OpenMM code with the backbone's topology and positions (N, CA, C; nanometers):
from openmm import Vec3, app, unit

residues = "MET SER LYS HIS ALA PRO ALA PRO TRP SER HIS ASP GLY GLY ALA VAL PHE ASP ALA GLY ASP TRP PHE VAL ALA HIS VAL ASP ARG HIS GLN SER GLY PRO GLU THR THR HIS ALA ASN ALA ARG LEU ILE ALA ALA ALA PRO GLU MET TYR GLU ALA LEU ARG ARG LEU LEU ALA ALA HIS ALA PRO ILE CYS GLU GLY ASP GLY ASP MET GLY THR ASP GLU ASP CYS ASP PHE ALA ARG ALA ALA LEU ALA LYS VAL GLU GLY".split()
positions = [
    Vec3(18.2160, 22.4396, -5.2255),
    Vec3(18.2264, 22.4463, -5.3691),
    Vec3(18.1986, 22.5848, -5.4037),
    Vec3(18.2361, 22.6956, -5.4638),
    Vec3(18.1947, 22.7957, -5.5324),
    Vec3(18.1432, 22.7368, -5.6650),
    Vec3(18.0639, 22.7970, -5.7181),
    Vec3(17.9704, 22.7909, -5.8290),
    Vec3(18.0670, 22.9242, -5.9168),
    Vec3(18.1295, 22.9948, -5.8592),
    Vec3(18.1677, 23.1235, -5.9841),
    Vec3(18.1583, 23.0567, -6.1097),
    Vec3(18.1827, 23.1230, -6.2271),
    Vec3(18.2176, 23.1459, -6.3304),
    Vec3(18.3700, 23.0910, -6.3547),
    Vec3(18.4333, 22.9981, -6.4539),
    Vec3(18.5525, 22.9265, -6.4450),
    Vec3(18.6569, 23.0263, -6.5005),
    Vec3(18.7341, 22.9984, -6.4144),
    Vec3(18.8294, 23.0893, -6.4441),
    Vec3(18.9701, 23.0547, -6.5607),
    Vec3(19.0372, 23.0882, -6.5866),
    Vec3(19.0812, 23.2428, -6.5463),
    Vec3(19.0222, 23.3622, -6.5810),
    Vec3(18.9965, 23.4725, -6.4870),
    Vec3(18.9117, 23.5514, -6.5302),
    Vec3(19.0304, 23.6527, -6.6200),
    Vec3(18.9565, 23.7965, -6.6801),
    Vec3(19.0919, 23.8847, -6.7222),
    Vec3(18.9657, 24.0241, -6.7169),
    Vec3(19.0393, 24.1222, -6.7671),
    Vec3(18.9571, 24.2270, -6.7558),
    Vec3(19.0243, 24.3321, -6.8267),
    Vec3(18.9863, 24.4514, -6.8752),
    Vec3(19.0158, 24.5253, -6.9501),
    Vec3(19.0206, 24.6910, -6.9157),
    Vec3(18.9829, 24.6644, -6.8210),
    Vec3(19.0144, 24.7858, -6.7288),
    Vec3(18.9361, 24.8511, -6.6384),
    Vec3(18.7441, 24.8435, -6.6974),
    Vec3(18.6819, 24.8723, -6.6109),
    Vec3(18.5564, 24.7587, -6.6145),
    Vec3(18.6000, 24.6042, -6.7348),
    Vec3(18.4855, 24.5252, -6.7390),
    Vec3(18.5909, 24.4075, -6.7099),
    Vec3(18.5147, 24.2975, -6.6231),
    Vec3(18.5887, 24.1682, -6.5942),
    Vec3(18.5441, 24.0447, -6.6729),
    Vec3(18.6222, 23.9581, -6.7126),
    Vec3(18.5301, 23.8276, -6.8356),
    Vec3(18.5871, 23.7506, -6.7960),
    Vec3(18.5115, 23.6261, -6.7458),
    Vec3(18.5654, 23.4579, -6.7739),
    Vec3(18.6400, 23.4106, -6.8699),
    Vec3(18.6523, 23.2934, -6.8431),
    Vec3(18.7591, 23.2368, -6.9301),
    Vec3(18.6945, 23.2168, -7.0619),
    Vec3(18.5421, 23.1948, -7.0779),
    Vec3(18.4937, 23.2079, -7.1873),
    Vec3(18.4250, 23.3492, -7.2617),
    Vec3(18.4737, 23.4553, -7.2114),
    Vec3(18.5192, 23.6027, -7.2423),
    Vec3(18.3639, 23.6284, -7.2249),
    Vec3(18.3065, 23.5751, -7.1719),
    Vec3(18.1869, 23.5997, -7.0892),
    Vec3(18.1456, 23.7267, -6.9526),
    Vec3(18.0859, 23.8199, -7.0048),
    Vec3(18.0984, 23.9674, -6.8668),
    Vec3(18.0625, 23.8756, -6.7285),
    Vec3(18.1527, 23.9526, -6.6508),
    Vec3(18.1018, 23.8806, -6.4967),
    Vec3(18.1203, 24.0170, -6.4053),
    Vec3(18.1900, 24.1334, -6.4291),
    Vec3(18.1777, 24.2143, -6.3526),
    Vec3(18.2030, 24.3761, -6.4352),
    Vec3(18.1736, 24.4997, -6.3774),
    Vec3(18.1959, 24.6029, -6.4230),
    Vec3(18.2457, 24.6825, -6.3240),
    Vec3(18.3597, 24.7579, -6.3225),
    Vec3(18.4008, 24.8414, -6.2338),
    Vec3(18.3710, 25.0153, -6.2882),
    Vec3(18.3008, 25.0828, -6.1469),
    Vec3(18.2894, 25.1993, -6.2127),
    Vec3(18.3494, 25.3103, -6.2124),
    Vec3(18.3831, 25.3331, -6.3106),
    Vec3(18.5326, 25.3855, -6.3497),
    Vec3(18.4929, 25.5841, -6.2711),
    Vec3(18.3471, 25.6011, -6.2929),
    Vec3(18.3006, 25.7100, -6.2280),
    Vec3(18.3079, 25.8005, -6.0769),
    Vec3(18.3566, 25.6734, -5.9942),
    Vec3(18.3398, 25.6688, -5.8702),
    Vec3(18.4492, 25.7049, -5.8367),
    Vec3(18.5561, 25.6468, -5.9625),
    Vec3(18.7239, 25.6450, -5.8738),
    Vec3(18.7977, 25.6681, -5.9658),
    Vec3(18.9175, 25.7575, -5.9882),
    Vec3(19.0241, 25.7383, -6.0773),
    Vec3(19.0589, 25.5997, -6.1547),
    Vec3(19.1102, 25.6262, -6.2568),
    Vec3(19.1536, 25.4996, -6.3488),
    Vec3(19.2612, 25.4744, -6.2910),
    Vec3(19.3405, 25.4660, -6.1972),
    Vec3(19.3945, 25.4241, -6.0784),
    Vec3(19.3589, 25.3072, -6.0195),
    Vec3(19.2716, 25.3649, -5.9233),
    Vec3(19.1455, 25.2578, -5.8863),
    Vec3(19.0724, 25.1851, -5.9217),
    Vec3(19.0345, 25.2470, -6.0330),
    Vec3(18.9433, 25.1145, -6.0934),
    Vec3(19.0461, 25.0259, -6.1877),
    Vec3(19.1122, 25.0404, -6.1971),
    Vec3(19.2051, 24.9100, -6.2817),
    Vec3(19.2840, 24.8275, -6.1782),
    Vec3(19.2981, 24.9063, -6.0543),
    Vec3(19.3109, 24.7930, -5.9282),
    Vec3(19.1638, 24.6606, -5.9169),
    Vec3(19.0692, 24.7674, -5.9031),
    Vec3(18.9913, 24.7079, -5.8060),
    Vec3(18.9165, 24.5867, -5.9305),
    Vec3(18.9785, 24.6422, -6.0487),
    Vec3(18.9450, 24.5426, -6.1537),
    Vec3(19.0310, 24.3996, -6.1529),
    Vec3(19.1873, 24.4450, -6.1654),
    Vec3(19.3099, 24.3699, -6.1471),
    Vec3(19.2521, 24.2389, -5.9979),
    Vec3(19.1571, 24.2729, -5.8836),
    Vec3(19.1084, 24.2096, -5.7786),
    Vec3(19.0620, 24.1425, -5.8103),
    Vec3(18.9158, 24.1794, -5.8701),
    Vec3(18.8099, 24.1040, -5.9248),
    Vec3(18.8286, 23.9982, -6.0197),
    Vec3(18.9351, 24.0297, -6.0794),
    Vec3(18.9791, 23.9493, -6.2228),
    Vec3(19.0455, 23.8498, -6.1457),
    Vec3(19.1517, 23.8421, -6.0363),
    Vec3(19.2234, 23.7434, -5.9544),
    Vec3(19.1242, 23.6468, -5.8566),
    Vec3(18.9935, 23.7141, -5.8605),
    Vec3(18.9023, 23.6314, -5.7307),
    Vec3(18.9213, 23.4647, -5.7779),
    Vec3(18.8578, 23.4231, -5.8322),
    Vec3(18.8559, 23.2962, -5.8918),
    Vec3(19.0469, 23.2103, -5.8335),
    Vec3(19.1066, 23.2551, -5.8857),
    Vec3(19.2267, 23.1736, -5.8323),
    Vec3(19.2785, 23.1952, -5.6674),
    Vec3(19.2715, 23.2946, -5.6621),
    Vec3(19.2748, 23.3252, -5.5042),
    Vec3(19.2094, 23.2460, -5.3985),
    Vec3(19.0698, 23.2308, -5.4543),
    Vec3(18.9902, 23.1592, -5.3952),
    Vec3(19.0473, 23.0281, -5.3671),
    Vec3(19.0961, 22.9648, -5.4671),
    Vec3(19.1573, 22.8260, -5.4930),
    Vec3(19.2564, 22.8057, -5.4069),
    Vec3(19.3512, 22.9144, -5.4359),
    Vec3(19.4614, 22.9569, -5.3348),
    Vec3(19.4676, 22.8937, -5.1792),
    Vec3(19.3791, 22.9647, -5.1318),
    Vec3(19.2971, 22.9907, -5.0037),
    Vec3(19.2512, 22.8590, -4.9623),
    Vec3(19.1805, 22.7906, -5.0443),
    Vec3(19.1181, 22.6401, -5.0034),
    Vec3(19.2176, 22.5476, -5.0204),
    Vec3(19.3208, 22.5755, -5.0993),
    Vec3(19.4428, 22.4359, -5.1134),
    Vec3(19.5257, 22.4797, -4.9784),
    Vec3(19.5597, 22.6179, -4.9515),
    Vec3(19.6162, 22.6205, -4.8047),
    Vec3(19.5905, 22.6017, -4.7024),
    Vec3(19.4652, 22.6298, -4.6717),
    Vec3(19.3794, 22.5873, -4.5909),
    Vec3(19.3988, 22.3800, -4.5859),
    Vec3(19.3586, 22.3386, -4.6806),
    Vec3(19.3470, 22.2004, -4.6622),
    Vec3(19.5023, 22.1775, -4.6404),
    Vec3(19.5670, 22.2331, -4.6598),
    Vec3(19.7224, 22.1995, -4.6637),
    Vec3(19.7934, 22.1929, -4.4875),
    Vec3(19.6811, 22.3190, -4.4824),
    Vec3(19.7227, 22.3074, -4.3408),
    Vec3(19.6225, 22.2286, -4.2466),
    Vec3(19.5187, 22.1470, -4.2728),
    Vec3(19.4482, 22.1476, -4.1964),
    Vec3(19.5301, 22.0620, -4.0479),
    Vec3(19.6101, 22.0159, -4.0812),
    Vec3(19.6906, 21.9454, -3.9438),
    Vec3(19.7060, 22.0555, -3.8057),
    Vec3(19.7567, 22.1725, -3.8730),
    Vec3(19.7366, 22.3067, -3.8012),
    Vec3(19.6339, 22.3329, -3.7494),
    Vec3(19.5701, 22.3836, -3.8634),
    Vec3(19.4191, 22.4500, -3.8118),
    Vec3(19.3417, 22.3670, -3.7497),
    Vec3(19.3255, 22.2342, -3.7146),
    Vec3(19.2869, 22.1612, -3.6601),
    Vec3(19.3424, 22.0729, -3.5261),
    Vec3(19.4460, 22.1618, -3.5011),
    Vec3(19.5060, 22.0605, -3.3973),
    Vec3(19.4240, 22.1834, -3.2578),
    Vec3(19.5370, 22.1946, -3.1698),
    Vec3(19.5246, 22.2457, -3.0216),
    Vec3(19.5440, 22.4148, -3.0125),
    Vec3(19.6148, 22.4480, -3.1752),
    Vec3(19.6400, 22.5562, -3.1261),
    Vec3(19.7848, 22.5936, -3.0596),
    Vec3(19.8972, 22.4989, -3.0549),
    Vec3(19.9896, 22.5659, -3.0174),
    Vec3(20.0925, 22.6072, -3.1135),
    Vec3(20.0462, 22.5821, -3.2462),
    Vec3(20.1002, 22.6725, -3.3395),
    Vec3(20.0875, 22.8474, -3.3568),
    Vec3(19.9865, 22.8876, -3.2768),
    Vec3(19.9726, 22.9941, -3.2724),
    Vec3(19.8863, 23.0417, -3.3977),
    Vec3(19.8159, 22.9758, -3.4883),
    Vec3(19.7456, 22.9828, -3.6647),
    Vec3(19.5466, 22.9651, -3.5907),
    Vec3(19.5302, 22.9525, -3.4886),
    Vec3(19.3936, 22.9763, -3.4771),
    Vec3(19.3527, 23.0811, -3.5415),
    Vec3(19.3803, 23.2233, -3.4944),
    Vec3(19.2864, 23.2811, -3.5653),
    Vec3(19.3248, 23.3528, -3.7084),
    Vec3(19.4528, 23.3115, -3.7618),
    Vec3(19.4905, 23.2594, -3.9302),
    Vec3(19.3583, 23.1828, -4.0063),
    Vec3(19.3949, 23.0616, -3.9484),
    Vec3(19.2937, 23.0004, -3.9574),
    Vec3(19.1644, 23.0005, -3.9646),
    Vec3(19.1269, 23.0792, -3.8661),
    Vec3(18.9819, 23.1046, -3.8411),
    Vec3(18.9172, 23.2496, -3.9420),
    Vec3(19.0396, 23.3286, -3.9957),
    Vec3(19.0264, 23.4190, -4.1063),
    Vec3(18.9957, 23.3814, -4.2289),
    Vec3(19.0759, 23.2971, -4.2548),
    Vec3(19.0987, 23.2005, -4.4079),
    Vec3(18.9361, 23.1301, -4.3957),
    Vec3(18.9117, 23.0766, -4.2933),
    Vec3(18.7972, 23.0093, -4.3093),
    Vec3(18.6753, 23.0882, -4.3239),
    Vec3(18.6430, 23.2127, -4.2643),
    Vec3(18.5322, 23.2962, -4.2832),
    Vec3(18.5610, 23.3706, -4.4450),
    Vec3(18.6832, 23.3969, -4.5288),
    Vec3(18.7116, 23.4568, -4.5975),
    Vec3(18.6716, 23.3432, -4.7052),
    Vec3(18.6450, 23.2321, -4.7100),
    Vec3(18.6161, 23.1122, -4.7738),
    Vec3(18.4258, 23.1254, -4.8010),
    Vec3(18.3989, 23.1296, -4.6448),
    Vec3(18.2556, 23.0897, -4.6133),
    Vec3(18.1561, 23.2236, -4.6650),
    Vec3(18.2027, 23.3650, -4.7009),
    Vec3(18.2070, 23.4473, -4.7785),
    Vec3(18.1764, 23.3832, -4.9039),
    Vec3(18.2648, 23.3879, -4.9589),
    Vec3(18.2609, 23.3220, -5.1301),
    Vec3(18.1296, 23.1989, -5.1305),
    Vec3(18.1414, 23.0795, -5.0366),
    Vec3(18.0405, 22.9649, -5.0410),
    Vec3(17.9426, 23.0027, -5.0007),
    Vec3(17.8548, 23.1054, -4.9521),
    Vec3(17.7419, 23.1610, -4.9071),
    Vec3(17.7179, 23.0841, -4.7891),
] * unit.nanometer
topology = app.Topology()
chain = topology.addChain("A")
for resn in residues:
    res = topology.addResidue(resn, chain)
    for name in ("N", "CA", "C"):
        topology.addAtom(name, app.Element.getBySymbol(name[0]), res)
């Protein structure tokens, strides 16, 4: 299980905050335009919910992911597991 700051996270354009309004991340506005900065901040702010959604989907589809591969989902399941592993370290 990831030990990230509690969700939900929010952003004010370039800074991302956790549920307790504590600073989580800063998106550098000088390296990209405002549109990219806001998109990156939204992506970072959505990270805890995306992590939980992926974890739940993988658990719900465990019979398919842990089966013999007849459903053609081995690559997708491996991709999801690899993404979770990046978060979990």
